[in-house]
N, C-alpha and C positions, 0 to 999 in steps of 0.2 A: 214559960213553956218553950221547949226546944223544938225548933223546926229545922229541916234539913234542906238546904238549897243547893242548886247547881251553881257553883261559883264560876267555873270556867269549863270550856270544852275545846278540844283540838282533835285534828285528824292527821293521819299520814297515809300516803299511797305511793306506790312505786312510780317511776317516771314513764314507763312504756304504756302507750295507749294503743289498744287494738279495736278497730272498727268492725261493724257487722260484716263488711265485705269479706274479711278473712274467713269468717265462719260460714258464710253462704258458699264461698268457694270450696271450703273444706268438705262440706256435706253434699255438694252438688251432684256427685255421682250416685248417691243413695237417695237423696230427697231434697226438696226445696224447703228451707227453713225460714223463708222470708216472713210468712204469716206468723210463725211461732215467735220470731223476734219482735214483730209488731205487737202481738198480744202481751208479751212480757215487757214491752216498753224499752227495748234495748237499742243503743246506738254505738256508744263507746264504753270501754271499761279499762281500768288500769290493771296490769298484770306484772308479776315478778318474772324477770327474764335473765336472772343472774344467780350465781351460787352464794352470794354474800347475804342476800335478803331472805327473810322468812317471816312467819307470823310473830315470832318473838322480837325480832329486830324492828318490825313495824310497830309493835306495841311499845317498845322502848322509845322509839322516836316520837310517837304520839305523847308518851308520858313526859318526856323532856320538854316538849313544846307547851303542853298544858301547864306545867309548873312555871315555866318562864312567863307565860301570859298572865298567870295568877300572882306573879311576883312571890313565889314560894320556892323552897328548896326541899329536898328529900327529908330533911330533918323535921319539917313541919307536918309530915304525913304520919297519921296514926294507924292507917289500915290500907293495905294494897290488895286489890282483888283483880285477878286476870281471868277474863272469860274467853274461852276458846274451845272450838271443837276439833281443831287441828293443832294440838300442842306440839311445840318443838321437842320438848322432853316431858315425860311423866315423872321421872326421878332426876333432879328435883323439880319443883313447880316452876312454871314460867314467872310467877310472881317473885320468886327468890332472885331470879336474874334481874328483874326490874328493880328490886330492892338494892342490889349491888350497883346497878347502872345509875341510879339517882342518889346514891349515898344516903339511903334512908337510915333512920335511927334503929338501934337494936331492939327497942320496945315495940316496933311496928308489927301489927298483925299482917301475915301474908298468906294468901291462899289462891289456888286456881279453882274455877267453877266451870261447869259445862251443862248448859241446858239447850245445846245446839243453837239454832238461830234465835231462840228466845233468850239466850244466855246473858247478854249485857243488860238488857232491860230488867231481867230478874235480879242480876247482881246489883244494879243500882237500887232496885226496890228493897231487896233484902238488907243491903248495907244501910239504907235509910232507916229501916226499922231497928236495926242493931244499934246504930248511932243514937237513936232516941233513948235506948235503954241502957247504954253504957256511958257513964259520966266521964270516962277517960278517953273517949274517941271523939275528936273534934273535927278532924279533916280526914277524908278518905280519897284515895286514888282508885278509880274503877277503869279498867282497860278492857276493850273488846277487840280482838284481832283474829282473823282467819286467813290462812294461806289457802284459799279455796281452790285455786287453779292447780295446786299440787296434787289434789285428789280427784279432780274432775276427769270424767271418762271421755276420751276423744271420739268414741263411737256414739255418744248420746248428747244431743243438743241441750237437754235439760240442765246439765252441769257444764259441759264444755263451752257452750255458747252463751250461757247465762251468767256465769260467775265472774267476779272481779276480786282483786286483792286489796285490802285496806284495813286500817285500824282507827279506832276512836278512843279517846280518853277523856274522862270528866273528873273534876274535883268536886266532891260533896263537902259541904261545910255546915256545921251547926250554927244556928243563928236565932236571935230573938225576934227577927223581923217576921211579919205576916206574909211569908212566902215559902216556896219550896215544895217538897213532897206532900201530897194531899191524900191520895187513896190509890188502891189497886184492886184488881180482880183477876181470877184465873179460870181456865177451863181446860181440863185434861181428859182425853178419851184415847185409850190405847188400841183402838181397833185397827189402826194402820201402823202398828209398831214395827212390822217387818218390811215395810215398803221402801224405806231408805236405810241402808246399812253400810257401816264402815267400821272395821273391816267387814267385808260382805259375808265371810264365813265365821265371824267372831274372832277375837284375839287368840284364844287358846288353840283353836284349830289352825289358825294362820301360822302360829309359831310351831306347834307340835307336828303338823302335817305339811309344813312348808308351802302353804297356800298364799296366794297373792294378797297383799294389803295395799296395793297401789292406787285403786280407784274406788269411788263410791258405787254401790249397786243401788240403782233407783228404778223401782218397779212402778208401772203406771197406776195412778189413782187420781180421783177428782179433787184437785186442790181447792175448789170452790166450796167443799164441805166445811171449810173453816169459817165461811162467811156468816151463816146463821148464828153460831155462838159469838162471833165477833160483834154482830149487831146487838146481841143481848148484853155483852160485856160493856160496850161503850154506853149503851142506854143505862145500865146499872150505875156506872160511874157518874153519869150526868144527873140521874135522879137522886142518888144518895147525897150529892153535893149541891142540889138545887140549881143546876145549870141547864141551859139549853144548848143544843148542838152549835148554835151560832155564837155562843159565848166563848167557845174555844178558838183562840187565835190561830193555832197551828196544829194539824194532825200529822204527827211523825210516825208513819205506819211502816210495816214491813215493806221493803222495796223488792220483794221477790217477783211480784207480777203486777204490772200496771193495771191489768184488767180487774184484779181484785180491789185495788185502790179506787178505781172508778166506780165499782159497784157499791163500795162503802160510801163514797161521795154521793152517789145517787140516792142511796137509802136514806141518808140523813139530810139530803138537799143542801149540801155544803157548797160554798162558793169556791171557785178555783184558787183564790188567794189563801184559803184555809188548808189546802193540801200542799205539803212539801214533797215534791217528787224529784229524786236525784238518780234514779236507776238508769236513766238514759246516758248519764255521764260516768257513773261509777260501776255499772253492772250490779249484780247482786252480791253484796259483801258479807252476808251471813249475820253473825251476832252483832256487828257494829251498825247495821243499816239504819235503824231508827235514829241513832245518834249522829250519824253522818248527815241525815236529814236535818236534825236539830242544828248542827254546826252550820250547814248551808243556809238554813232559815235565818239564823242570827247574822250570818255574814252578809246576806243581801238585805238586811234591815226589816225583814218580815216579822221576826220575833223580837220583841222588846221586853225589858224588865217589867214585871207585873202582869205579863200575858199568861193566859192559861194555855198549856201545851198538853196534848194527850198522845201517849205512845201506845201502840198496839203491834204485836208481832206473834209469830208462831214458830214452834220448833218441831222437829221430826217426831213422829210417833202417834198422836200429836199433842202438843202442849201450847196453850195460848195464854198470853198475859197482856193486860192493859194497865197502864198507870196514868195518873193525873198529877201534874205539877203546875205550880205557879212559878214561872221563870223570873 
């Protein structure tokens, strides 16, 4: 029986760190955002501040690092998936540029995917299922990278003060070991499909009518609406796999808002050690955020081989995904 394990994970972030003080000062004439930053759990975030870096370059750097750590080369990779909601190009795919950068073989599958902030988690899940069914795909490189600050709105704290820039990359590998991907579940409800939009007027109008594509339009809505389905999704994964909430060594959840993470922790009576929170150091990095949490949990020794790890996140619109792995 083929299982799909996470062989290695790596991240990349730009060098510049911006503290909350900058954003508090930026918004002080209009409003005090101190409470907002506290609720979201922000302190620092990494941001691109030069013309050389972007979401693609971050993804390439993370890819090179994860290959080096896994003692692999591009020739070993059978599939490359690049998850992003801020693609540097749409023609060609970002994955094609990664293919070139790592000198991947000509037989490799390459594609970009976009499920917004749920993107990398879904890409890992979908690649895992695909690898199980394709006897010719043994190793996959999955990248999640968003240049979030590029499209953040300096007039709105929800994006401008909340976002950070970073990329994560994982190597998935087929194995006979009793480890790896176990299960997943989804929840999609399109009732807030127009609340977060980029381009805000749609691509066709933005091009044909010369309207701005520079920033995200984010209309107010209650983000806690994602929590009831999140509780059900996590419970479903636990019940289907005969596990208790305490059996999960680490919960790598969306880092969008600390307040939501704390409510999930309270609902399942989880210990602090089970929650991997990195949003105070990285800001909200979008598609990569659960896997940056995974990377940091492994780095600090909290996550070891054989541990159960549960991922949960949410994308605009909205779309929720939860996956269960044995690391």
